[in-house]
C-alpha positions in Angstrom: 12.0 -6.0 5.8 10.4 -6.5 2.5 8.0 -8.9 4.2 4.4 -9.4 3.2 2.5 -11.0 5.9 0.1 -13.6 4.8 -3.5 -12.7 5.9 -6.2 -15.3 6.5 -8.4 -13.3 4.4 -6.1 -13.2 1.4 -7.3 -15.4 -1.5 -5.0 -18.1 -2.2 -2.8 -18.2 -5.4 -3.9 -20.5 -8.2 -1.7 -23.6 -8.5 1.0 -22.3 -6.1 4.5 -23.4 -7.1 8.1 -22.4 -6.4 8.6 -19.4 -8.6 12.2 -20.4 -9.4 10.8 -23.6 -11.2 9.0 -21.4 -13.8 10.3 -19.2 -16.4 8.8 -15.9 -15.3 10.8 -13.5 -17.4 10.5 -11.4 -20.5 8.5 -13.6 -23.0 9.3 -13.8 -26.7 7.4 -11.5 -28.9 3.9 -13.0 -29.8 3.6 -14.1 -33.4 -0.1 -13.2 -33.5 -1.1 -9.6 -34.5 -1.3 -7.2 -31.5 -4.1 -4.8 -31.1 -2.8 -1.3 -30.7 -3.4 0.0 -27.1 -6.3 2.2 -26.9 -5.4 5.9 -26.2 -5.8 6.8 -22.6 -9.0 8.7 -22.3 -8.1 9.7 -18.8 -5.9 12.4 -17.5 -2.2 12.0 -18.3 0.4 11.6 -15.5 1.2 15.2 -15.6 -2.3 16.4 -14.8 -3.1 14.3 -11.7 -6.6 15.5 -11.1 -9.1 13.1 -10.1 -12.2 12.4 -12.1 -13.7 9.8 -9.7 -17.4 9.1 -9.6 -18.5 11.6 -6.9 -20.8 9.0 -5.4 -17.8 6.8 -4.7 -15.6 7.1 -1.7 -12.0 6.3 -2.6 -9.6 7.7 0.0 -9.7 8.5 3.7 -7.7 11.7 3.8 -9.2 15.0 2.7 -7.8 18.3 1.6 -10.4 20.0 3.8 -8.9 20.6 7.2 -12.3 21.5 8.8 -13.6 18.1 8.0 -14.0 15.3 10.6 -11.3 12.6 10.6 -13.5 9.9 9.1 -14.7 12.3 6.2 -14.0 10.4 2.8 -13.0 12.6 -0.1 -11.6 11.7 -3.6 -9.8 15.2 -3.7 -6.1 15.1 -3.1 -3.9 18.0 -1.9 -0.7 18.1 -3.9 2.5 19.7 -2.7 5.3 21.1 -4.8 8.8 21.0 -3.2 9.6 24.3 -5.2 6.5 26.2 -4.0 6.2 27.9 -0.6 2.7 29.0 -0.8 -0.7 27.3 -0.1 1.1 24.8 2.2 -0.3 24.2 5.5 1.5 25.3 8.8 4.0 23.1 10.5 2.4 21.1 13.4 4.4 21.1 16.4 5.3 17.7 18.1 3.5 18.7 21.2 0.2 18.4 19.1 1.0 14.7 18.3 1.8 13.6 21.7 -1.7 13.4 23.3 -3.1 11.7 20.2 -0.3 9.1 20.0 -0.6 8.3 23.7 -4.4 8.0 23.2 -3.9 5.7 20.2 -1.4 3.5 21.9 -3.6 3.1 25.0 -6.7 2.3 22.8 -4.6 -0.4 20.9 -3.4 -1.9 24.1 -7.0 -2.6 25.1 -7.9 -4.4 21.8 -6.4 -7.8 22.9 -8.0 -8.0 26.3 -11.3 -6.9 25.0 -11.1 -9.5 22.2 -10.1 -12.1 24.8 -13.1 -11.2 27.0 -15.5 -11.7 24.1 -13.9 -15.0 23.0 -14.0 -16.4 26.6 -17.6 -15.3 27.0 -18.5 -17.3 23.7 -16.4 -20.2 24.8 -18.2 -20.3 28.1 -21.5 -20.9 26.0 -23.2 -18.5 28.3 -24.7 -15.0 27.7 -24.6 -12.5 30.4 -28.2 -13.4 31.2 -27.5 -17.2 31.4 -28.9 -18.3 28.1 -26.6 -20.5 25.9 -24.8 -19.5 22.7 -24.2 -22.4 20.4 -20.8 -22.6 18.8 -19.6 -24.7 15.9 -15.9 -24.3 17.0 -14.1 -22.7 19.8 -13.7 -19.0 19.5 -10.3 -17.0 19.8 -9.3 -13.5 20.5 -7.8 -13.1 17.2 -11.1 -14.2 15.5 -13.1 -11.8 17.7 -10.8 -9.0 16.6 -10.8 -9.9 13.0 -14.6 -10.1 12.7 -15.1 -6.7 14.8 -12.6 -5.1 12.4 -14.6 -6.0 9.4 -18.0 -5.0 11.0 -16.6 -1.5 12.0 -15.2 -0.8 8.5 -17.7 -1.0 5.6 -14.9 -1.0 3.0 -13.1 -3.9 4.5 -14.9 -6.5 2.5 -13.8 -4.8 -0.7 -10.6 -6.8 -0.3 -11.9 -10.1 0.9 -12.7 -13.3 -1.2 -16.2 -11.8 -2.0 -14.8 -8.4 -2.8 -14.0 -6.5 -5.9 -11.3 -8.8 -7.2 -11.0 -12.2 -5.4 -8.5 -13.3 -8.2 -5.6 -11.3 -6.8 -3.0 -12.9 -4.6 -3.5 -10.4 -1.7 -4.9 -7.2 -0.6 -2.1 -5.1 -1.9 -3.2 -5.5 -5.6 -6.6 -4.0 -4.7 -4.9 -1.1 -2.8 -2.9 -0.2 -5.7 -6.1 -0.5 -8.0 -7.8 1.9 -5.6 -4.8 4.4 -5.7 -4.6 4.1 -9.5 -8.3 5.0 -9.8 -7.8 8.1 -7.6 -5.0 9.1 -9.9 -7.0 8.6 -13.1 -4.9 5.6 -13.9 -1.8 7.7 -14.2 0.2 4.8 -12.8 -0.6 2.4 -15.7 -0.7 5.0 -18.4 2.9 6.2 -18.3 5.1 6.7 -21.3 4.2 6.1 -24.9 1.4 3.7 -25.1 2.7 2.0 -28.1 5.8 0.9 -26.1 5.9 -1.4 -23.1 5.2 -0.1 -19.6 8.3 -0.6 -17.6 7.8 -1.0 -13.8 9.8 -2.1 -10.7 8.3 -3.7 -7.6 10.5 -3.3 -4.5 9.8 -5.4 -1.4 6.5 -6.4 -2.8 6.4 -10.3 -2.4 4.0 -12.3 -2.8 3.4 -9.8 -5.7 0.0 -8.0 -5.3 1.2 -4.6 -6.8 2.9 -6.4 -9.7 -0.2 -8.6 -10.2 -2.4 -5.6 -10.5 0.0 -3.9 -13.0 0.2 -6.9 -15.0 -3.6 -7.4 -15.0 -4.2 -3.7 -16.0 -1.7 -3.9 -18.8 -3.2 -7.0 -20.2 -6.7 -5.7 -20.0 -5.8 -2.6 -21.9 -3.8 -4.6 -24.5 -0.6 -2.7 -23.5 2.8 -4.5 -23.4 4.6 -4.4 -20.0 8.0 -5.3 -18.6 8.4 -5.7 -14.8 11.1 -6.6 -12.3 10.7 -7.4 -8.7 13.0 -7.8 -5.7 12.0 -8.8 -2.2 13.4 -10.5 0.8 13.6 -14.2 0.2 14.3 -15.7 3.6 14.9 -13.1 6.3 17.1 -10.6 8.2 17.2 -8.8 11.5 13.6 -7.2 11.0 11.6 -10.0 9.7 11.1 -13.1 7.7 10.8 -13.0 3.9 7.9 -14.1 1.7 8.1 -15.9 -1.6 6.7 -14.6 -5.0 3.3 -16.0 -6.0 2.8 -14.9 -9.6 2.8 -18.4 -11.3 -1.0 -18.1 -12.1 -0.3 -15.1 -14.2 1.8 -16.9 -16.9 -1.1 -17.4 -19.2 -2.1 -13.7 -19.0 1.6 -12.7 -19.4 2.2 -14.8 -22.5 -1.0 -13.8 -24.2 -0.7 -10.2 -23.6 3.0 -10.0 -24.0 3.7 -9.0 -20.6 7.1 -10.0 -19.0 8.3 -10.2 -15.4 11.5 -11.2 -13.8 12.3 -11.9 -10.1 15.6 -10.7 -9.2 17.4 -12.0 -6.0 20.6 -9.9 -6.1 24.1 -10.8 -5.7 23.8 -12.8 -2.6 20.5 -14.4 -3.6 18.5 -13.1 -0.6 16.6 -10.2 -2.3 17.5 -8.1 0.6 17.3 -4.4 -0.3 19.4 -3.5 2.7 22.5 -5.0 0.7 23.5 -2.2 -1.8 25.2 -4.8 -4.0 21.8 -6.5 -4.5 20.3 -3.2 -5.5 23.2 -2.8 -8.1 22.6 -6.3 -9.4 18.9 -5.4 -9.9 19.9 -2.2 -11.7 22.1 -4.2 -14.1 19.5 -6.9 -14.7 17.0 -4.3 -15.8 19.7 -2.8 -18.2 20.5 -6.2 -19.6 16.8 -7.0 -20.2 16.1 -3.7 -21.7 19.0 -4.1 -24.2 17.4 -7.4 -25.5 14.6 -5.4 -26.9 16.2 -2.1 -28.2 13.4 -1.5 -30.8 10.7 -1.4 -28.1 12.5 -0.1 -25.0 14.4 3.1 -25.5 16.3 3.4 -22.2 17.3 1.3 -19.2 15.1 3.0 -16.6 11.6 2.2 -15.5 8.3 4.4 -15.8 7.0 3.3 -12.5 8.4 2.2 -9.0 6.2 0.7 -6.4 7.4 0.1 -2.8 5.3 -1.9 -0.4 7.8 -3.0 2.1 6.7 -4.2 5.5 8.3 -5.9 8.5 7.3 -8.1 11.5 7.0 -5.2 14.0 4.7 -3.0 11.9 1.8 -3.5 14.3 4.1 -1.9 17.1 2.7 1.5 17.3 5.3 2.9 19.5 8.4 1.7 17.3 7.1 0.9 13.9 8.1 4.2 12.3 11.7 4.0 13.8 12.1 0.5 12.4 10.7 1.5 9.2 13.1 4.4 8.6 15.9 2.3 7.1 13.4 0.4 4.9 12.0 3.5 3.7 15.5 5.0 2.9 16.6 1.9 1.0 13.5 1.6 -1.1 13.8 5.4 -1.9 17.3 5.2 -2.9 16.8 2.2 -5.1 13.7 3.6 -6.7 15.1 6.9 -7.7 18.2 5.2 -9.1 16.3 3.3 -11.6 13.3 5.7 -12.4 13.1 7.5 -15.7 12.5 11.2 -16.1 8.8 11.9 -15.7 8.2 8.7 -13.8 6.1 8.0 -10.7 7.0 6.4 -7.5 4.5 5.0 -4.9 6.0 4.4 -1.4 4.3 2.9 1.7 5.4 4.5 5.0 4.1 4.6 8.4 4.5 8.4 9.5 7.1 11.1 9.6 7.3 12.0 13.3 11.1 11.4 13.5 13.6 13.8 12.1 15.3 10.8 10.3 12.1 9.9 8.4 11.3 13.4 7.6 14.8 14.0 6.2 14.6 10.9 3.9 11.2 11.9 2.6 12.3 15.5 2.1 15.3 14.3 -0.1 13.0 11.8 -2.0 10.2 14.3 -2.7 12.7 17.1 -3.8 13.5 14.8 -6.8 9.9 15.3 -8.1 7.8 18.0 -9.4 5.0 17.3 -6.8 3.8 14.6 -4.3 0.8 13.7 -2.3 -0.1 11.1 0.3 -3.0 8.8 -0.2 -4.7 6.5 2.3 -7.0 4.5 0.1 -10.3 3.1 1.5 -8.9 -0.4 0.9 -6.3 0.4 3.6 -7.9 -0.2 7.1 -8.5 3.1 9.0 -6.9 1.8 12.2 -3.6 1.1 10.2 -0.7 3.6 10.2 0.1 2.8 6.5 -0.2 5.4 4.0 1.2 5.9 0.5 3.5 8.7 -0.7 3.0 9.3 -4.4 5.6 11.2 -6.1 4.9 12.4 -9.6 7.1 13.6 -12.5 10.6 12.6 -11.7 13.1 15.2 -12.4 16.5 13.8 -11.7 18.5 11.5 -9.1 20.7 14.2 -8.0 19.9 13.6 -4.4 20.7 9.9 -4.5 24.2 10.5 -2.8 22.3 12.2 0.1 20.0 9.2 0.4 22.8 6.8 0.5 24.6 9.1 3.1 21.4 9.1 5.2 21.2 5.3 5.1 24.8 4.7 6.1 25.0 7.7 8.6 21.5 8.7 9.8 21.2 12.3 11.0 20.9 12.9 14.8 20.3 16.6 14.6 17.1 18.0 16.1 17.2 21.1 14.0 15.1 20.4 11.1 14.1 23.3 8.8 10.6 24.2 8.0 9.9 23.5 4.4 6.7 22.9 2.3 7.5 19.1 2.4 7.9 18.9 6.2 4.8 21.2 6.8 2.8 18.9 4.4 3.9 15.6 6.0 3.2 17.0 9.5 -0.4 17.6 8.6 -0.8 14.2 7.0 0.5 12.8 10.3 -1.9 14.6 12.3 -4.9 13.6 10.1 -3.7 9.9 10.2 -3.5 10.0 14.0 -7.1 11.2 14.1 -8.2 8.7 11.6 -6.3 5.8 13.5 -7.9 6.8 16.7 -11.3 6.8 15.3 -10.8 3.4 13.6 -9.6 1.8 16.9 -12.4 3.2 18.9 -14.9 1.8 16.4 -13.4 -1.7 16.7 -13.5 -1.4 20.4 -17.2 -0.2 20.3 -18.1 -3.3 18.3 -16.4 -5.6 20.8 -17.8 -4.0 23.8 -21.3 -4.1 22.5 -21.0 -7.7 21.6 -19.6 -8.6 25.1 -22.4 -6.5 26.7 -25.2 -8.0 24.5 -23.8 -11.5 24.5 -23.8 -11.4 20.7 -21.6 -13.7 18.5 -20.0 -11.1 16.3 -21.2 -12.9 13.2 -24.7 -12.2 14.4 -24.2 -8.5 14.3 -24.9 -7.1 10.7 -28.2 -8.3 9.3 -30.2 -6.0 11.7 -27.3 -3.7 11.8 -27.8 -2.1 15.3 -24.1 -1.7 15.7 -23.3 -0.8 12.0 -25.8 1.9 11.8 -24.2 3.6 14.9 -20.8 3.5 13.2 -21.4 3.9 9.4 -24.1 4.0 6.8 -23.7 0.5 5.9 -21.9 -1.7 3.5 -20.7 -0.3 0.1 -21.8 -1.7 -3.1 -19.1 -4.2 -4.3 -20.4 -4.2 -7.8 -20.2 -0.5 -7.9 -16.7 -0.3 -6.9 -15.7 -3.4 -9.4 -17.1 -1.4 -12.1 -15.6 1.9 -11.3 -12.2 0.5 -10.7 -12.5 -1.6 -13.9 -11.7 -4.9 -12.2 
C-alpha cells in the first residue's frame, strides 16, 4: 500500500540521504529577479486534445475498436459522465473470463520457461552440445528481465540509457509520457504567474513529484508540492522512503518547494483517515504562509501512483487494490481545486466495488479518460485514469462510505462510465495477453536456439518477428522535452 518497489533498472538517486535530515519544504523567495513564465503554447487543460508528433507512438490504447491490441495511437477517447451518447456498449463479464484465464495461464508459465533457459545457460551447453561461455551464473529472474526488454522496444526508454536517466525511477518518465499525450496540461494548470500546487499520494520514492519539479523548474514556473506515502509498512506491503534530496539545488534555484507529510501517526499510511486530515491541514498552513502568491488552500493537480506487494498477482491484484484506489480517490478530491486534474493508477475495474469507486470519482469531473503510456510495460495491468476539470467534492461522503462499508450488491447500473471502463478492461486484457506471449516467445526461441538472451538483438531475428525494432531515444527525449 503506497509502496513503490525498487527495480534493478531504476537509476540510483544522487547522494541518497534520509529525507528527514534535509529541509525539503517550501523555500524562501529567491532574491534574484525571476523571469516570468513563458505562456503555454500548448493546449489548455480544458481542451485535452493531443498535438503529438504523429511519427511518435505514445500510448498503447487506441480509440479505434477495430485495431489490433498492439496498435499504438496518440488519440484518446474521452468520456463525459453527463453524456449518454457516443459511449461503447457494456462488455459482459463472460467476455472477460476466457481472456483472463488465458492471461493467468500464460503468466504461470513465465517462471518455468525462464528457469529452463537459465538452467540451460548454467549447464554451459547448447542443445547441440557446444559450450556457452558465461561470465557469471544466470538466474530465472535475469532471463525474464532480459526477454521482457527484448520483446518491448519501448522498455529501454526508461532504463539508464533511456530518455532521462537522471530520474529516481521509471514513474517519472511515465508521467512525462502522460503529460506529453495531454499536451502538457498537467504542468500548465492555473495562472502561470502563480505557483503550480500539486499533491503526490503514495508516490515514494518520488518519481511523479520529481518530474513535476523538473518540468516546473525548466519552464521557469514556481511550484509548491506535498507528498505522503507509506513509510514503513502495513498489511499489504512494505513502505518506501522518499528520495528527492538530489533536487534541492533545482528547487532552491527555481523557487520550487516540496514537503513530505507523514500524517498524525508518522507512518504516511493513507488508510488512516487522520493522516489524510493532517495532510490537508499542512497544505492549508503552508498555503497561508504565502497569501500573495497562493490564493486558496487546494491544489491544482493530484497524482496517485500507489502500489502493493501483491500487484503481480493477476488473480487478486484488483481486489487488493480496491481499498487503495478508494483511499487515494477520497484524499485526492478532498484537496483538489475546481478545474483541477487527478491522475490515478489502477489495475482494472472487473469487480463491482472497483467500478463503484471509479464511478463516484469520475462523476466529480467534467470528463475522463484512461491512458496506458508506452513507458508502461504491455504485460502489466497498470493503467492511469486521468480525470479533468474537477467540478466539486460532493461525492466525497459516498467515497468514505464505500471505503468503510464496501458494497456487496451485484446489481450495478449501466452508465457511460461503467461502459467506458469495461471496454478499457477488455482492451487491456488483450494487450496483456499479447505482451506476455511476446515475452514467452523470446524465451522459447532462446531455449530452442541455445542463445544467451544478450546475444539476441544485433542481428534481430527475434525482434523482427515481434516489432519493427528499437525506438529512437533521442527523438523521444526531444519530443518530451527532457
